C-alpha positions in Angstrom: -12.8 3.3 -31.0 -10.9 0.3 -29.7 -11.4 -1.0 -26.2 -9.3 -3.4 -24.1 -9.8 -5.2 -20.8 -7.5 -4.6 -17.9 -7.3 -6.1 -14.4 -7.2 -3.8 -11.4 -4.0 -4.4 -9.3 -5.8 -3.5 -6.1 -9.0 -5.6 -6.2 -8.5 -7.9 -9.2 -11.7 -6.8 -11.0 -11.6 -6.6 -14.8 -12.6 -3.3 -16.4 -12.8 -2.0 -20.0 -10.9 1.2 -21.1 -10.2 2.9 -24.4 -7.0 1.6 -26.1 -5.5 5.1 -26.3 -5.7 5.6 -22.4 -4.5 2.1 -21.6 -1.3 3.2 -19.8 -3.1 5.9 -17.7 -6.0 3.7 -16.6 -4.6 1.6 -13.8 -7.4 1.2 -11.3 -11.0 0.3 -11.9 -12.5 2.9 -9.5 -11.5 5.9 -7.5 -12.0 3.8 -4.4 -9.2 1.5 -5.5 -6.9 4.4 -6.4 -7.6 6.0 -3.0 -7.0 2.8 -1.1 -3.7 2.2 -2.9 -2.5 5.8 -2.3 -3.5 5.4 1.4 -1.4 2.2 1.6 1.6 3.9 0.0 1.4 6.8 2.5 1.2 4.4 5.4 4.2 2.4 4.1 6.2 5.6 3.6 5.5 6.8 7.1 6.3 3.5 8.7 9.6 3.2 6.9 10.6 6.7 8.1 9.6 5.9 11.7 11.5 2.7 11.8 14.7 4.2 10.2 
């Protein structure tokens, strides 16, 4: 099994994933995924309110 190192776009931490799931593994933890999804929801709501 081949592994690669990726960098989390949310926190900047490096993490190791299997090469075959490289495109699916974006965030290092569920906490980073959740934080990013929360930010996206807030941005979507604020753009609807200001429109």
